[in-house]
N, C-alpha and C positions, 0 to 999 in steps of 0.2 A: 262905675268901675269897669263894666264891659267895654265901654267906649275908650277908656284910657288904655286898657290892655290891647284893644284893636289898633289904636293909633301907635302904640309902642311897637306892636308887631310889624306894622307898615314901616316904621323907622328902621327896624332891624333888617327887614327885607331890602330896603333901600340901601342900607349900609353894606349889605352883602354884595350888591351889584356895583358899588362904587369902585372905580379903578384905584389901584395903588400907584402913586406918582413919585418919581425919584428925580432929584436934581443932579444932573451930570454937568460937566464943564461945558457951559454954553447951551445946554438943552434941558428940556423937561420931558421925561419919558414915563408914559403911563401904561400899565398892564393890568389885566383882569383874568384871573383863573388860568394863567399860563398863556394868555394871548396878548400880544403887543397891540394896543388899541390906538395910541396917540403919541406922536413925537413932534414937538414944536421947538423951534430955535429961539433962544433968548439972547444970545450974544454971537458975535462973529467968531465962530470956531469951525474949522473945516474937518475935524476928526471926531468921530463918535464911536465909542466902544460900549456896546450894550452887552455886558457880561454878567453872569451869575444871577440871572433873574428866573431861571428854570422855565424859560419860554418853550412852548410847544407849537405855537403858530404866530403868524403875522397877519393881522387883519388887513383887508383891502383899504387903501387910502389912509393908512396909519401915519404916513409921513406928510407933513404939511409944508411942501415947497421949501425944502432945506437947501442950504448952500454946502452941504457936506461933500467932501471929496473922498474921504476914507471912512468906511463903515465896517465894523466887525461884530460878529455874533459868536465868536469861536470858543468862548469859555463859559461853562456853566449854563448851557442851554441844550435843548433836545428838539429843535424845530423840525416838525414833520409835515406841517400844513402851510403851504404858501401857494400863491397864484401870481399871475402876471401883474395884477393890480396891487399886490402886496408891495411892489417896488415903485409905485407911482410917487411923485413928489421928490424924486432923487435925480433930477435932470443933470446935475453937475457931478454925480458920483463917478469916480475914476477907479476906485479899488473897493471890492466887496469880498469879505472874508467870512465864509460860512462853515469853516472847518469844524469837525467833531459835532455835527448835527445829524439829522436823518432826512435831509431834504430830498424829496422825490422829484426827479427831472420830468419836465413836461413841455409841450410845444409852446414856443414863444415865451418861456418863463421869464427871461431877462430882457425882453425886447423894449422895455421902458427905459433901460439904462443905456442910452445912446452914446454917452461919453466914456463908458466903462473901458478901462485898459487892463485891469487885472481882476481875475475871478478865481477864488480858491474854494474847492469843495473836497478837501482831503478828509478822510475818515467819515464818510457819509453813508456807507453801506449801499452805494449805488451799484446796481447790477446791470443796467442797460441805459443807453443814451437814445431817447426817442428822436425821430426826425424833427429838425428845426428847433431843437431845444435852445440853441444859441443864435437863433435868427435875430437879426437886428444889431448884433454886437460888431459893427463894422470897424470899430477902433480897438477891439480887444487884442492885446499883445501877449499876455501871460494867462495861461489856463492850467490850473493845478487840479488834477483828478486822481492823484496817487492814493494808495491805501484804500481802495474800494473793492467791489466784487464784480467788476466788469469782465465779461467773458468773451465778448465779440464786438468789433467795431466795423462800420461799413461806410459806404459813400454818403450816407445821410447824417452820420453821427456829428460831423463838424461843418455842416453846410453853412455858408455865410461868414466863415472866419477867415476872410481873405487877408487880414492884416496880422494874423497870429505869428509871433516870433518864437515863443517858447511853449512847448506842450509836455506836461508831465502825466504819464499814464503808468508810472512805476507801481509795483506792489499791488497788482490786480490779479485777475485770473484769465488774462487774454490768451486764447489759443488760436483765434482766427481773426485775420485782418483782410477784409475783402478788397478787391481791386477798386480804385477810385477813392479810397478812404481819405487820402491826403491830397487829392488832386486840386483842391482850391487853395491850398496852403503854399502859395508861391514865395511867401516871405519867411517861412519857417527856418530858423537857424539851429534850434536845439530840440531833439526828440528823445524823450526818456521812456523806454519800454522795459527797463530792467525789472527783474523778479516777476516775470509772468510765466506763461505756459506755452510759449511759441516753440514749435518743433521744426518749423521751416519759414523761410521768407518767400511769400508768394510772388511770382514773377510780376515785375512792373509796379508793385505797390509803392515803391520809394522813388520812382523815376521822375516825378514832377517836382521833387524837393531840391531844386537846383541851387538854392542858397544854404542848404543844410551844412552847418559847421560841426555839429557834434551829434553822434548817434550812439545811444546807450542800450545795448542788448544783453548785458551781463545777467547771469542767473536766470536763464531760460532753459529750454531743452533742445536747442539746435544741435543737429548731428553732423551737418555738412555745410560747406560754403561753396556756392557755384559762381561762375564768372558773370552771371546776370543779376545776382542779388543786389549789388550796389551800383548798378549801371546808371549813369546820369548824375551821380553825386559829385560833380566836379569840384565843389568848394569844400568838401568834407575834410576836416583837419583831425578830428578825434573819433575813433571807432573802438568801442569797448565790447568785446565778445567773451570776456572771461567767465568762468564758472558755467559753461554749457557742457555739452557732451559731444563736442566736435571731434570726429575721427578722420575727416578728410577735407581737403581744400583743393578745389579745381585750379589747375594752372591758369594764371591770369585773372584770378578772382578779384584782385585789387587793382587791376590795370586801369580802370576808369576813375581812379582816385589820385590824381596828380598832386593835390595839395595836402594829402594825408601826412600828418606829423606824428601822431600817436596811435599805435595799434596794440591792443591788449588781448592776448590769446591765452593767458595763463589759466591753469586749472581746467584744462580740457583733456582730450584723449588722443592727441596727435602722436603718431609714432615715427613719422618721416617728414622731412622738409625737402621739397623738390627745388630745383634751380629756377623754376618759373613762378613760384608762389607769390613773390612780392614784386614782380615786374611792373614797372610804371610808377612805383611809389618813390620817385626821386627826391621828395622832400621829407621822407620818413626820418624822424629823429629818435624816436623811442619805440622799441619792439620788445614786447614781453611774451616769451614762450616758456616761462618757468612752470613747474608743476604739471608737466605733461608726461608722456611716455616715450619721448623721442629717443630713438637709438641710432637713427640714420639721418645724416644731413648730406645731401648730394653736393658734388663739386660746384662751386660758384653759386651756392644757395643764396648768398647775400650780395652778389655782384650787382652793380647798378644802383647802389644805395649810398651815394656820396655824402648825404647829410646825416647818416646814422651815427648817433653819439652813444646811445645806450642799448645794449642787447642783453636781455635777461634769459639765461638758460638753466638756472638752478633747478635741482630736483627733477632731472630727467634720467635717461639711461645712456648717457654719452661717456665713452671712454676718454676721449680727448677732443679738443677743439683746435683744428688746424686753420688758423686765421687766413693764411695765404690761399689755401685750397678753397676756402669758403667764400673768398672774394671780399674779405673785410679790409677796410682801410685802417690806417694808423690812428684815425680820429675816433674810432669806435672803442668804447670801453665794454668789455664782455664780463658779465656777472654770472659766475658759475657756482 
C-alpha cells in the first residue's frame, strides 16, 4: 500500500510540472506556472498571437527556430521577466508587440532580432531606458514607447537606431532631453513627445533631425519659443505646440522651417502677434492661434504667407481683424 501511495505521489508531482500546451494557428505553445517554455511551428504561418495565457516570463530558448514575422503578447499577459536569450529562434521576426506588460528594459535585450522593423512597448511602466537597450536593431523603423513613466532621455537611450523613422514617446513624464539624444536618428520623420513635462527645448537637441516631417509637442509645459529651438529642421511640415503655456515667441522662431505647412499654437497664453513671428514659413497653409489671449496683432503680422489657406483666431481678445493691415491675401479664410 505504501509503495502504491508513493508511486501515486510521484505521478502527481510529475503532473504538476508538466507544461500546459495550446494549439494555435500553425503553432504549439507550451507554458508552465506563468512561464512560456516552448513554442514550435507546425504549419507555415507567419503571425503568432500569444494572448490570454497570464504569462509572467519567457524562458530562454523557448522559440524553436520559427518563421514568424509578427509576434504579439499584448493581451492577457503581465510579462516582467525576459532576457536577450528569450528572443532567440526568431531570426525572421519583423514586428514585436509587448504592449500592456511590465517588461524591464536591459542592455542588448532585443539584439537577437536582427530583422525587427517595429517594436511596441506601450503601457509597460518603463521609467528609464538603459544604454544599448536597442543595440543590434539596425533595421528598426517604428518604436512605440508611449504611455510609460520615462522621465529623462539621453545620448545613450537610442544608440544604434540609425534606421528609425517613427518614434513615439508620448504620454510619459519626460522633463529632460539631453544633447545628443537624437544624434544617430538621421532618418527620423515623425517624433511624438506630446503629453510630457517639457518646460523648454534644450539648444541643439533637434538639430540633427534633418528629415523630420512631423514634430508633436502638444500638452507640455513650454513657456516660450526661441529662434534656435527648431533650427535645422528644414523638412518639417507639421509642428504641434497646442496646450502648452507659451507666452512669448521670439521673432524669426520659425525662420528655419521653409517647408512648414501646419502650425498649431491653440490653447496657449499668447497676448500679441508680432510682424516677424512667422517669417520664412512661405509654405504655411494652416495656422491655429485660437484659444489664446491675443489682443494685439501688429501690422503685416501675416505678410509673406502666400500659401496660407486657414487662419484660426477664435476665442481671443480681438476687437476686429483688418485683413489688409495684417497682410492677409484673398486666399486665406479667417475663422473667428
